[in-house]
PQR file with spaces between the fields and no chain letter, atoms N, CA, C, O and H, PARSE charges and radii, in Angstrom:
ATOM       1  N    MET     1     -40.581    2.915  -70.730 -0.4000 1.5000
ATOM       2  CA   MET     1     -40.972    3.312  -71.671 -0.0000 2.0000
ATOM       3  C    MET     1     -41.515    2.202  -72.824  0.5500 1.7000
ATOM       4  O    MET     1     -41.923    2.549  -73.933 -0.5500 1.4000
ATOM       5  N    ASP     2     -41.455    1.006  -72.425 -0.4000 1.5000
ATOM       6  CA   ASP     2     -41.648    0.070  -73.471 -0.0000 2.0000
ATOM       7  C    ASP     2     -43.387   -0.037  -73.748  0.5500 1.7000
ATOM       8  O    ASP     2     -43.974   -0.362  -74.781 -0.5500 1.4000
ATOM       9  H    ASP     2     -41.124    0.724  -71.525  0.4000 1.0000
ATOM      10  N    ASP     3     -43.903    0.341  -72.502 -0.4000 1.5000
ATOM      11  CA   ASP     3     -45.609    0.193  -72.545 -0.0000 2.0000
ATOM      12  C    ASP     3     -45.930    1.483  -73.209  0.5500 1.7000
ATOM      13  O    ASP     3     -47.149    1.644  -73.270 -0.5500 1.4000
ATOM      14  H    ASP     3     -43.426    0.605  -71.664  0.4000 1.0000
ATOM      15  N    PHE     4     -45.285    2.397  -73.694 -0.4000 1.5000
ATOM      16  CA   PHE     4     -45.694    3.671  -74.217 -0.0000 2.0000
ATOM      17  C    PHE     4     -46.042    3.316  -75.871  0.5500 1.7000
ATOM      18  O    PHE     4     -45.376    2.549  -76.566 -0.5500 1.4000
ATOM      19  H    PHE     4     -44.295    2.267  -73.645  0.4000 1.0000
ATOM      20  N    LYS     5     -47.012    3.921  -76.220 -0.4000 1.5000
ATOM      21  CA   LYS     5     -47.220    4.015  -77.664 -0.0000 2.0000
ATOM      22  C    LYS     5     -47.296    5.400  -78.414  0.5500 1.7000
ATOM      23  O    LYS     5     -47.874    6.362  -77.908 -0.5500 1.4000
ATOM      24  H    LYS     5     -47.554    4.544  -75.656  0.4000 1.0000
ATOM      25  N    VAL     6     -46.683    5.450  -79.646 -0.4000 1.5000
ATOM      26  CA   VAL     6     -46.456    6.766  -80.311 -0.0000 2.0000
ATOM      27  C    VAL     6     -47.543    6.945  -81.291  0.5500 1.7000
ATOM      28  O    VAL     6     -48.012    6.065  -82.013 -0.5500 1.4000
ATOM      29  H    VAL     6     -46.214    4.668  -80.057  0.4000 1.0000
ATOM      30  N    PHE     7     -47.898    8.214  -81.232 -0.4000 1.5000
ATOM      31  CA   PHE     7     -48.970    8.647  -81.852 -0.0000 2.0000
ATOM      32  C    PHE     7     -48.426    9.931  -83.023  0.5500 1.7000
ATOM      33  O    PHE     7     -47.440   10.580  -82.676 -0.5500 1.4000
ATOM      34  H    PHE     7     -47.518    8.929  -80.645  0.4000 1.0000
ATOM      35  N    TYR     8     -48.931   10.188  -84.067 -0.4000 1.5000
ATOM      36  CA   TYR     8     -48.980   11.522  -84.630 -0.0000 2.0000
ATOM      37  C    TYR     8     -49.980   11.999  -85.248  0.5500 1.7000
ATOM      38  O    TYR     8     -50.565   11.363  -86.125 -0.5500 1.4000
ATOM      39  H    TYR     8     -49.733    9.661  -84.349  0.4000 1.0000
ATOM      40  N    ASP     9     -50.304   13.151  -84.886 -0.4000 1.5000
ATOM      41  CA   ASP     9     -51.347   13.847  -85.520 -0.0000 2.0000
ATOM      42  C    ASP     9     -50.884   14.910  -86.539  0.5500 1.7000
ATOM      43  O    ASP     9     -50.556   16.044  -86.187 -0.5500 1.4000
ATOM      44  H    ASP     9     -49.829   13.668  -84.173  0.4000 1.0000
ATOM      45  N    GLU    10     -50.873   14.454  -87.921 -0.4000 1.5000
ATOM      46  CA   GLU    10     -50.270   15.354  -88.838 -0.0000 2.0000
ATOM      47  C    GLU    10     -50.903   16.535  -89.009  0.5500 1.7000
ATOM      48  O    GLU    10     -50.241   17.566  -89.129 -0.5500 1.4000
ATOM      49  H    GLU    10     -51.140   13.534  -88.207  0.4000 1.0000
ATOM      50  N    GLU    11     -52.296   16.544  -89.044 -0.4000 1.5000
ATOM      51  CA   GLU    11     -53.103   17.823  -89.104 -0.0000 2.0000
ATOM      52  C    GLU    11     -52.697   18.906  -87.964  0.5500 1.7000
ATOM      53  O    GLU    11     -52.483   20.082  -88.261 -0.5500 1.4000
ATOM      54  H    GLU    11     -52.834   15.706  -88.947  0.4000 1.0000
ATOM      55  N    GLU    12     -52.629   18.524  -86.935 -0.4000 1.5000
ATOM      56  CA   GLU    12     -52.288   19.295  -85.599 -0.0000 2.0000
ATOM      57  C    GLU    12     -51.043   19.432  -85.288  0.5500 1.7000
ATOM      58  O    GLU    12     -50.727   20.159  -84.346 -0.5500 1.4000
ATOM      59  H    GLU    12     -52.802   17.569  -86.694  0.4000 1.0000
ATOM      60  N    ASP    13     -49.936   18.629  -86.166 -0.4000 1.5000
ATOM      61  CA   ASP    13     -48.498   18.450  -85.678 -0.0000 2.0000
ATOM      62  C    ASP    13     -48.081   18.466  -84.188  0.5500 1.7000
ATOM      63  O    ASP    13     -47.302   19.163  -83.537 -0.5500 1.4000
ATOM      64  H    ASP    13     -50.193   18.039  -86.932  0.4000 1.0000
ATOM      65  N    ILE    14     -49.062   17.223  -83.843 -0.4000 1.5000
ATOM      66  CA   ILE    14     -48.924   16.792  -82.385 -0.0000 2.0000
ATOM      67  C    ILE    14     -48.151   15.353  -82.297  0.5500 1.7000
ATOM      68  O    ILE    14     -48.550   14.350  -82.890 -0.5500 1.4000
ATOM      69  H    ILE    14     -49.695   16.657  -84.371  0.4000 1.0000
ATOM      70  N    LEU    15     -46.992   15.399  -81.475 -0.4000 1.5000
ATOM      71  CA   LEU    15     -46.417   13.909  -81.362 -0.0000 2.0000
ATOM      72  C    LEU    15     -46.785   13.506  -80.020  0.5500 1.7000
ATOM      73  O    LEU    15     -46.448   14.143  -79.021 -0.5500 1.4000
ATOM      74  H    LEU    15     -46.668   16.214  -80.994  0.4000 1.0000
ATOM      75  N    TYR    16     -47.370   12.607  -80.002 -0.4000 1.5000
ATOM      76  CA   TYR    16     -48.173   12.004  -78.396 -0.0000 2.0000
ATOM      77  C    TYR    16     -47.626   10.801  -78.207  0.5500 1.7000
ATOM      78  O    TYR    16     -47.741    9.877  -79.012 -0.5500 1.4000
ATOM      79  H    TYR    16     -47.643   12.089  -80.812  0.4000 1.0000
ATOM      80  N    LEU    17     -46.907   10.735  -76.975 -0.4000 1.5000
ATOM      81  CA   LEU    17     -46.475    9.215  -76.334 -0.0000 2.0000
ATOM      82  C    LEU    17     -47.419    8.963  -75.177  0.5500 1.7000
ATOM      83  O    LEU    17     -47.561    9.816  -74.300 -0.5500 1.4000
ATOM      84  H    LEU    17     -46.814   11.486  -76.321  0.4000 1.0000
ATOM      85  N    ALA    18     -48.067    7.813  -75.158 -0.4000 1.5000
ATOM      86  CA   ALA    18     -48.931    7.509  -74.362 -0.0000 2.0000
ATOM      87  C    ALA    18     -49.051    6.106  -73.955  0.5500 1.7000
ATOM      88  O    ALA    18     -48.745    5.239  -74.774 -0.5500 1.4000
ATOM      89  H    ALA    18     -47.952    7.120  -75.870  0.4000 1.0000
ATOM      90  N    LYS    19     -49.479    5.767  -72.731 -0.4000 1.5000
ATOM      91  CA   LYS    19     -49.639    4.302  -72.066 -0.0000 2.0000
ATOM      92  C    LYS    19     -51.207    4.390  -71.562  0.5500 1.7000
ATOM      93  O    LYS    19     -51.865    5.427  -71.655 -0.5500 1.4000
ATOM      94  H    LYS    19     -49.728    6.471  -72.066  0.4000 1.0000
ATOM      95  N    GLU    20     -51.637    3.339  -71.096 -0.4000 1.5000
ATOM      96  CA   GLU    20     -52.885    2.930  -70.452 -0.0000 2.0000
ATOM      97  C    GLU    20     -53.069    4.203  -69.235  0.5500 1.7000
ATOM      98  O    GLU    20     -52.209    4.629  -68.465 -0.5500 1.4000
ATOM      99  H    GLU    20     -51.103    2.497  -71.020  0.4000 1.0000
ATOM     100  N    GLY    21     -54.244    4.543  -69.353 -0.4000 1.5000
ATOM     101  CA   GLY    21     -54.303    5.368  -67.712 -0.0000 2.0000
ATOM     102  C    GLY    21     -55.417    6.614  -68.091  0.5500 1.7000
ATOM     103  O    GLY    21     -55.790    7.048  -69.180 -0.5500 1.4000
ATOM     104  H    GLY    21     -54.943    4.197  -69.978  0.4000 1.0000
ATOM     105  N    GLU    22     -55.732    6.943  -66.846 -0.4000 1.5000
ATOM     106  CA   GLU    22     -56.860    8.058  -67.141 -0.0000 2.0000
ATOM     107  C    GLU    22     -56.142    9.190  -66.399  0.5500 1.7000
ATOM     108  O    GLU    22     -55.640    9.118  -65.277 -0.5500 1.4000
ATOM     109  H    GLU    22     -55.429    6.590  -65.961  0.4000 1.0000
ATOM     110  N    GLU    23     -56.183   10.357  -67.304 -0.4000 1.5000
ATOM     111  CA   GLU    23     -55.462   11.401  -66.945 -0.0000 2.0000
ATOM     112  C    GLU    23     -56.240   12.338  -65.923  0.5500 1.7000
ATOM     113  O    GLU    23     -57.417   12.668  -66.063 -0.5500 1.4000
ATOM     114  H    GLU    23     -56.591   10.415  -68.215  0.4000 1.0000
ATOM     115  N    ALA    24     -55.398   12.724  -64.859 -0.4000 1.5000
ATOM     116  CA   ALA    24     -55.859   13.430  -63.983 -0.0000 2.0000
ATOM     117  C    ALA    24     -55.112   14.865  -64.152  0.5500 1.7000
ATOM     118  O    ALA    24     -55.809   15.850  -63.910 -0.5500 1.4000
ATOM     119  H    ALA    24     -54.442   12.455  -64.745  0.4000 1.0000
ATOM     120  N    GLU    25     -54.135   15.022  -64.436 -0.4000 1.5000
ATOM     121  CA   GLU    25     -53.497   16.401  -64.333 -0.0000 2.0000
ATOM     122  C    GLU    25     -52.500   16.527  -65.535  0.5500 1.7000
ATOM     123  O    GLU    25     -51.875   15.545  -65.935 -0.5500 1.4000
ATOM     124  H    GLU    25     -53.569   14.222  -64.633  0.4000 1.0000
ATOM     125  N    VAL    26     -52.368   17.817  -66.117 -0.4000 1.5000
ATOM     126  CA   VAL    26     -51.611   17.933  -67.225 -0.0000 2.0000
ATOM     127  C    VAL    26     -50.674   19.205  -66.764  0.5500 1.7000
ATOM     128  O    VAL    26     -51.158   20.268  -66.376 -0.5500 1.4000
ATOM     129  H    VAL    26     -52.876   18.615  -65.792  0.4000 1.0000
ATOM     130  N    VAL    27     -49.250   18.942  -66.865 -0.4000 1.5000
ATOM     131  CA   VAL    27     -48.270   19.698  -66.390 -0.0000 2.0000
ATOM     132  C    VAL    27     -47.456   20.229  -67.586  0.5500 1.7000
ATOM     133  O    VAL    27     -46.779   19.437  -68.241 -0.5500 1.4000
ATOM     134  H    VAL    27     -48.856   18.079  -67.181  0.4000 1.0000
ATOM     135  N    GLU    28     -47.493   21.508  -67.888 -0.4000 1.5000
ATOM     136  CA   GLU    28     -46.668   21.998  -68.984 -0.0000 2.0000
ATOM     137  C    GLU    28     -45.039   22.117  -68.518  0.5500 1.7000
ATOM     138  O    GLU    28     -44.718   22.986  -67.707 -0.5500 1.4000
ATOM     139  H    GLU    28     -48.043   22.152  -67.356  0.4000 1.0000
ATOM     140  N    ILE    29     -44.270   21.403  -68.952 -0.4000 1.5000
ATOM     141  CA   ILE    29     -43.007   21.638  -68.664 -0.0000 2.0000
ATOM     142  C    ILE    29     -42.227   22.407  -69.355  0.5500 1.7000
ATOM     143  O    ILE    29     -41.166   22.778  -68.853 -0.5500 1.4000
ATOM     144  H    ILE    29     -44.531   20.698  -69.610  0.4000 1.0000
ATOM     145  N    SER    30     -42.571   22.774  -70.554 -0.4000 1.5000
ATOM     146  CA   SER    30     -41.849   23.889  -71.431 -0.0000 2.0000
ATOM     147  C    SER    30     -42.901   24.137  -72.635  0.5500 1.7000
ATOM     148  O    SER    30     -43.579   23.182  -73.013 -0.5500 1.4000
ATOM     149  H    SER    30     -43.433   22.472  -70.962  0.4000 1.0000
ATOM     150  N    PRO    31     -43.039   25.325  -73.204 -0.5600 1.5000
ATOM     151  CA   PRO    31     -43.971   25.887  -74.187  0.2800 2.0000
ATOM     152  C    PRO    31     -43.838   24.779  -75.098  0.5500 1.7000
ATOM     153  O    PRO    31     -42.728   24.454  -75.520 -0.5500 1.4000
ATOM     154  N    GLY    32     -45.214   23.992  -75.530 -0.4000 1.5000
ATOM     155  CA   GLY    32     -45.582   23.232  -76.396 -0.0000 2.0000
ATOM     156  C    GLY    32     -45.058   21.783  -75.797  0.5500 1.7000
ATOM     157  O    GLY    32     -45.016   20.928  -76.682 -0.5500 1.4000
ATOM     158  H    GLY    32     -46.115   24.256  -75.187  0.4000 1.0000
ATOM     159  N    VAL    33     -44.761   21.443  -74.850 -0.4000 1.5000
ATOM     160  CA   VAL    33     -44.608   20.113  -74.334 -0.0000 2.0000
ATOM     161  C    VAL    33     -45.192   19.991  -72.816  0.5500 1.7000
ATOM     162  O    VAL    33     -44.796   20.500  -71.768 -0.5500 1.4000
ATOM     163  H    VAL    33     -44.795   22.137  -74.131  0.4000 1.0000
ATOM     164  N    ASN    34     -46.222   19.172  -73.081 -0.4000 1.5000
ATOM     165  CA   ASN    34     -46.859   18.731  -71.918 -0.0000 2.0000
ATOM     166  C    ASN    34     -46.797   17.428  -71.244  0.5500 1.7000
ATOM     167  O    ASN    34     -46.628   16.453  -71.977 -0.5500 1.4000
ATOM     168  H    ASN    34     -46.544   18.758  -73.933  0.4000 1.0000
ATOM     169  N    MET    35     -46.903   17.234  -69.979 -0.4000 1.5000
ATOM     170  CA   MET    35     -46.862   15.952  -69.376 -0.0000 2.0000
ATOM     171  C    MET    35     -48.125   15.428  -68.846  0.5500 1.7000
ATOM     172  O    MET    35     -48.643   16.249  -68.089 -0.5500 1.4000
ATOM     173  H    MET    35     -47.040   18.026  -69.383  0.4000 1.0000
ATOM     174  N    GLU    36     -48.726   14.467  -68.966 -0.4000 1.5000
ATOM     175  CA   GLU    36     -49.928   13.847  -68.420 -0.0000 2.0000
ATOM     176  C    GLU    36     -49.787   12.971  -67.323  0.5500 1.7000
ATOM     177  O    GLU    36     -49.068   11.973  -67.379 -0.5500 1.4000
ATOM     178  H    GLU    36     -48.305   13.801  -69.582  0.4000 1.0000
ATOM     179  N    LEU    37     -50.488   13.319  -66.253 -0.4000 1.5000
ATOM     180  CA   LEU    37     -50.196   12.128  -65.008 -0.0000 2.0000
ATOM     181  C    LEU    37     -51.692   11.689  -64.626  0.5500 1.7000
ATOM     182  O    LEU    37     -52.765   12.246  -64.860 -0.5500 1.4000
ATOM     183  H    LEU    37     -51.072   14.130  -66.208  0.4000 1.0000
ATOM     184  N    ASP    38     -51.407   10.575  -64.001 -0.4000 1.5000
ATOM     185  CA   ASP    38     -52.785    9.922  -63.493 -0.0000 2.0000
ATOM     186  C    ASP    38     -52.769   10.472  -62.242  0.5500 1.7000
ATOM     187  O    ASP    38     -51.950   11.333  -61.920 -0.5500 1.4000
ATOM     188  H    ASP    38     -50.536   10.123  -63.811  0.4000 1.0000
ATOM     189  N    SER    39     -53.814    9.939  -61.334 -0.4000 1.5000
ATOM     190  CA   SER    39     -54.307   10.538  -60.138 -0.0000 2.0000
ATOM     191  C    SER    39     -53.344    9.975  -58.987  0.5500 1.7000
ATOM     192  O    SER    39     -53.501   10.332  -57.819 -0.5500 1.4000
ATOM     193  H    SER    39     -54.479    9.239  -61.595  0.4000 1.0000
ATOM     194  N    ASN    40     -52.358    9.096  -59.365 -0.4000 1.5000
ATOM     195  CA   ASN    40     -51.083    8.940  -58.311 -0.0000 2.0000
ATOM     196  C    ASN    40     -50.042    9.557  -58.753  0.5500 1.7000
ATOM     197  O    ASN    40     -48.993    9.318  -58.155 -0.5500 1.4000
ATOM     198  H    ASN    40     -52.230    8.807  -60.314  0.4000 1.0000
ATOM     199  N    GLY    41     -50.003   10.488  -59.869 -0.4000 1.5000
ATOM     200  CA   GLY    41     -48.653   11.214  -60.005 -0.0000 2.0000
ATOM     201  C    GLY    41     -47.857   10.365  -61.311  0.5500 1.7000
ATOM     202  O    GLY    41     -46.846   10.751  -61.897 -0.5500 1.4000
ATOM     203  H    GLY    41     -50.855   10.683  -60.354  0.4000 1.0000
ATOM     204  N    ASN    42     -48.547    9.244  -61.542 -0.4000 1.5000
ATOM     205  CA   ASN    42     -47.254    8.465  -62.628 -0.0000 2.0000
ATOM     206  C    ASN    42     -47.627    9.048  -64.144  0.5500 1.7000
ATOM     207  O    ASN    42     -48.779    9.178  -64.558 -0.5500 1.4000
ATOM     208  H    ASN    42     -49.368    8.931  -61.066  0.4000 1.0000
ATOM     209  N    LEU    43     -46.680    9.301  -64.724 -0.4000 1.5000
ATOM     210  CA   LEU    43     -46.532    9.657  -66.181 -0.0000 2.0000
ATOM     211  C    LEU    43     -47.271    8.793  -67.107  0.5500 1.7000
ATOM     212  O    LEU    43     -46.903    7.644  -67.352 -0.5500 1.4000
ATOM     213  H    LEU    43     -45.744    9.194  -64.388  0.4000 1.0000
ATOM     214  N    ILE    44     -48.606    9.491  -67.769 -0.4000 1.5000
ATOM     215  CA   ILE    44     -49.113    8.256  -68.726 -0.0000 2.0000
ATOM     216  C    ILE    44     -49.216    9.106  -69.972  0.5500 1.7000
ATOM     217  O    ILE    44     -50.055    8.728  -70.789 -0.5500 1.4000
ATOM     218  H    ILE    44     -48.904   10.424  -67.569  0.4000 1.0000
ATOM     219  N    GLY    45     -48.528   10.163  -70.258 -0.4000 1.5000
ATOM     220  CA   GLY    45     -48.637   10.704  -71.611 -0.0000 2.0000
ATOM     221  C    GLY    45     -47.581   12.014  -71.677  0.5500 1.7000
ATOM     222  O    GLY    45     -47.265   12.686  -70.695 -0.5500 1.4000
ATOM     223  H    GLY    45     -47.846   10.470  -69.594  0.4000 1.0000
ATOM     224  N    VAL    46     -47.088   12.235  -73.101 -0.4000 1.5000
ATOM     225  CA   VAL    46     -46.350   13.203  -73.218 -0.0000 2.0000
ATOM     226  C    VAL    46     -46.693   13.752  -74.602  0.5500 1.7000
ATOM     227  O    VAL    46     -46.571   13.112  -75.646 -0.5500 1.4000
ATOM     228  H    VAL    46     -47.344   11.690  -73.899  0.4000 1.0000
ATOM     229  N    GLU    47     -47.156   15.071  -74.491 -0.4000 1.5000
ATOM     230  CA   GLU    47     -47.593   15.745  -75.960 -0.0000 2.0000
ATOM     231  C    GLU    47     -46.523   16.875  -76.375  0.5500 1.7000
ATOM     232  O    GLU    47     -46.111   17.760  -75.624 -0.5500 1.4000
ATOM     233  H    GLU    47     -47.255   15.591  -73.643  0.4000 1.0000
ATOM     234  N    LEU    48     -46.177   16.685  -77.637 -0.4000 1.5000
ATOM     235  CA   LEU    48     -45.220   17.779  -77.993 -0.0000 2.0000
ATOM     236  C    LEU    48     -45.882   18.317  -79.376  0.5500 1.7000
ATOM     237  O    LEU    48     -46.141   17.747  -80.436 -0.5500 1.4000
ATOM     238  H    LEU    48     -46.512   15.966  -78.246  0.4000 1.0000
ATOM     239  N    PHE    49     -46.032   19.539  -78.961 -0.4000 1.5000
ATOM     240  CA   PHE    49     -46.737   20.384  -80.233 -0.0000 2.0000
ATOM     241  C    PHE    49     -45.853   20.914  -80.992  0.5500 1.7000
ATOM     242  O    PHE    49     -44.723   21.067  -80.529 -0.5500 1.4000
ATOM     243  H    PHE    49     -45.821   20.002  -78.100  0.4000 1.0000
ATOM     244  N    LYS    50     -46.168   21.355  -82.442 -0.4000 1.5000
ATOM     245  CA   LYS    50     -45.384   21.702  -83.211 -0.0000 2.0000
ATOM     246  C    LYS    50     -44.190   20.692  -83.416  0.5500 1.7000
ATOM     247  O    LYS    50     -43.067   20.995  -83.820 -0.5500 1.4000
ATOM     248  H    LYS    50     -47.086   21.231  -82.818  0.4000 1.0000
ATOM     249  N    ALA    51     -44.519   19.770  -83.156 -0.4000 1.5000
ATOM     250  CA   ALA    51     -43.471   18.444  -83.250 -0.0000 2.0000
ATOM     251  C    ALA    51     -42.643   18.245  -84.639  0.5500 1.7000
ATOM     252  O    ALA    51     -41.614   17.572  -84.563 -0.5500 1.4000
ATOM     253  H    ALA    51     -45.431   19.524  -82.828  0.4000 1.0000
ATOM     254  N    SER    52     -43.029   18.796  -85.935 -0.4000 1.5000
ATOM     255  CA   SER    52     -42.188   18.857  -86.964 -0.0000 2.0000
ATOM     256  C    SER    52     -41.010   19.939  -86.716  0.5500 1.7000
ATOM     257  O    SER    52     -39.826   19.694  -86.949 -0.5500 1.4000
ATOM     258  H    SER    52     -43.865   19.342  -85.997  0.4000 1.0000
ATOM     259  N    ARG    53     -41.437   21.025  -86.273 -0.4000 1.5000
ATOM     260  CA   ARG    53     -40.475   21.984  -86.065 -0.0000 2.0000
ATOM     261  C    ARG    53     -39.513   21.559  -84.957  0.5500 1.7000
ATOM     262  O    ARG    53     -38.301   21.694  -85.121 -0.5500 1.4000
ATOM     263  H    ARG    53     -42.399   21.224  -86.084  0.4000 1.0000
ATOM     264  N    MET    54     -40.093   20.976  -83.675 -0.4000 1.5000
ATOM     265  CA   MET    54     -38.945   20.709  -82.566 -0.0000 2.0000
ATOM     266  C    MET    54     -38.029   19.539  -82.972  0.5500 1.7000
ATOM     267  O    MET    54     -37.007   19.226  -82.362 -0.5500 1.4000
ATOM     268  H    MET    54     -41.078   20.867  -83.542  0.4000 1.0000
ATOM     269  N    PHE    55     -38.565   18.858  -84.197 -0.4000 1.5000
ATOM     270  CA   PHE    55     -37.390   17.723  -84.391 -0.0000 2.0000
ATOM     271  C    PHE    55     -37.041   17.912  -85.946  0.5500 1.7000
ATOM     272  O    PHE    55     -36.923   16.958  -86.715 -0.5500 1.4000
ATOM     273  H    PHE    55     -39.395   19.112  -84.693  0.4000 1.0000
ATOM     274  N    LYS    56     -36.894   19.210  -86.305 -0.4000 1.5000
ATOM     275  CA   LYS    56     -36.571   19.539  -87.784 -0.0000 2.0000
ATOM     276  C    LYS    56     -35.237   18.977  -87.830  0.5500 1.7000
ATOM     277  O    LYS    56     -35.097   18.181  -88.758 -0.5500 1.4000
ATOM     278  H    LYS    56     -36.990   19.985  -85.680  0.4000 1.0000
ATOM     279  N    ASN    57     -34.188   19.158  -87.084 -0.4000 1.5000
ATOM     280  CA   ASN    57     -32.945   18.784  -87.192 -0.0000 2.0000
ATOM     281  C    ASN    57     -32.760   17.209  -87.479  0.5500 1.7000
ATOM     282  O    ASN    57     -32.161   16.714  -88.434 -0.5500 1.4000
ATOM     283  H    ASN    57     -34.301   19.804  -86.330  0.4000 1.0000
ATOM     284  N    VAL    58     -33.420   16.533  -86.422 -0.4000 1.5000
ATOM     285  CA   VAL    58     -33.251   15.046  -86.033 -0.0000 2.0000
ATOM     286  C    VAL    58     -33.985   14.596  -87.526  0.5500 1.7000
ATOM     287  O    VAL    58     -33.370   13.825  -88.263 -0.5500 1.4000
ATOM     288  H    VAL    58     -33.907   16.935  -85.647  0.4000 1.0000
ATOM     289  N    LEU    59     -35.228   15.081  -87.895 -0.4000 1.5000
ATOM     290  CA   LEU    59     -35.649   14.439  -89.212 -0.0000 2.0000
ATOM     291  C    LEU    59     -34.743   14.512  -90.323  0.5500 1.7000
ATOM     292  O    LEU    59     -34.512   13.506  -90.993 -0.5500 1.4000
ATOM     293  H    LEU    59     -35.727   15.708  -87.297  0.4000 1.0000
ATOM     294  N    LYS    60     -34.143   15.763  -90.607 -0.4000 1.5000
ATOM     295  CA   LYS    60     -33.157   15.883  -91.599 -0.0000 2.0000
ATOM     296  C    LYS    60     -32.038   14.985  -91.566  0.5500 1.7000
ATOM     297  O    LYS    60     -31.569   14.553  -92.619 -0.5500 1.4000
ATOM     298  H    LYS    60     -34.330   16.581  -90.063  0.4000 1.0000
ATOM     299  N    SER    61     -31.601   14.689  -90.516 -0.4000 1.5000
ATOM     300  CA   SER    61     -30.386   13.666  -90.253 -0.0000 2.0000
ATOM     301  C    SER    61     -30.976   12.380  -90.545  0.5500 1.7000
ATOM     302  O    SER    61     -30.285   11.679  -91.284 -0.5500 1.4000
ATOM     303  H    SER    61     -31.982   15.040  -89.661  0.4000 1.0000
ATOM     304  N    MET    62     -31.925   11.953  -90.211 -0.4000 1.5000
ATOM     305  CA   MET    62     -32.634   10.630  -90.231 -0.0000 2.0000
ATOM     306  C    MET    62     -32.610   10.314  -91.769  0.5500 1.7000
ATOM     307  O    MET    62     -31.989    9.334  -92.180 -0.5500 1.4000
ATOM     308  H    MET    62     -32.486   12.523  -89.610  0.4000 1.0000
ATOM     309  N    GLU    63     -33.349   11.223  -92.686 -0.4000 1.5000
ATOM     310  CA   GLU    63     -33.674   11.709  -93.744 -0.0000 2.0000
ATOM     311  C    GLU    63     -32.231   11.441  -94.777  0.5500 1.7000
ATOM     312  O    GLU    63     -32.396   11.007  -95.917 -0.5500 1.4000
ATOM     313  H    GLU    63     -33.854   12.019  -92.353  0.4000 1.0000
ATOM     314  N    LYS    64     -31.089   11.690  -94.341 -0.4000 1.5000
ATOM     315  CA   LYS    64     -30.013   11.786  -94.817 -0.0000 2.0000
ATOM     316  C    LYS    64     -29.519   10.345  -94.795  0.5500 1.7000
ATOM     317  O    LYS    64     -29.206    9.815  -95.861 -0.5500 1.4000
ATOM     318  H    LYS    64     -30.955   12.042  -93.415  0.4000 1.0000
ATOM     319  N    LYS    65     -29.423    9.620  -93.540 -0.4000 1.5000
ATOM     320  CA   LYS    65     -29.093    8.200  -93.434 -0.0000 2.0000
ATOM     321  C    LYS    65     -29.787    7.385  -94.340  0.5500 1.7000
ATOM     322  O    LYS    65     -29.198    6.619  -95.103 -0.5500 1.4000
ATOM     323  H    LYS    65     -29.678   10.051  -92.674  0.4000 1.0000
ATOM     324  N    LEU    66     -31.306    7.536  -94.289 -0.4000 1.5000
ATOM     325  CA   LEU    66     -32.239    6.558  -94.997 -0.0000 2.0000
ATOM     326  C    LEU    66     -31.743    6.706  -96.643  0.5500 1.7000
ATOM     327  O    LEU    66     -31.765    5.638  -97.255 -0.5500 1.4000
ATOM     328  H    LEU    66     -31.785    8.158  -93.669  0.4000 1.0000
ATOM     329  N    GLN    67     -31.367    7.728  -97.302 -0.4000 1.5000
ATOM     330  CA   GLN    67     -30.910    7.997  -98.545 -0.0000 2.0000
ATOM     331  C    GLN    67     -29.961    7.490  -98.946  0.5500 1.7000
ATOM     332  O    GLN    67     -29.772    7.296 -100.146 -0.5500 1.4000
ATOM     333  H    GLN    67     -31.349    8.596  -96.805  0.4000 1.0000
ATOM     334  N    VAL    68     -28.968    7.088  -97.816 -0.4000 1.5000
ATOM     335  CA   VAL    68     -27.516    6.592  -97.907 -0.0000 2.0000
ATOM     336  C    VAL    68     -27.758    5.005  -97.974  0.5500 1.7000
ATOM     337  O    VAL    68     -27.175    4.237  -98.739 -0.5500 1.4000
ATOM     338  H    VAL    68     -29.122    7.246  -96.841  0.4000 1.0000
ATOM     339  N    ALA    69     -28.732    4.664  -97.022 -0.4000 1.5000
ATOM     340  CA   ALA    69     -28.740    3.307  -96.995 -0.0000 2.0000
ATOM     341  C    ALA    69     -29.329    2.731  -98.365  0.5500 1.7000
ATOM     342  O    ALA    69     -29.418    1.515  -98.536 -0.5500 1.4000
ATOM     343  H    ALA    69     -29.206    5.288  -96.400  0.4000 1.0000
């Protein structure tokens, strides 16, 4: 996962993890979670829709820790 970069589209609320490659297939593994694969079936991207809702509890926990620090 070291070669993956993280992008966030605030307007669309999509968290995207990606690495170099050309998308050949998209597989929905859960509602709002897509995996992008290259022509060899290698994972090149993950899309998380409604990311702020999905990570709501994680973000609250991180916010509390940052306020204490």
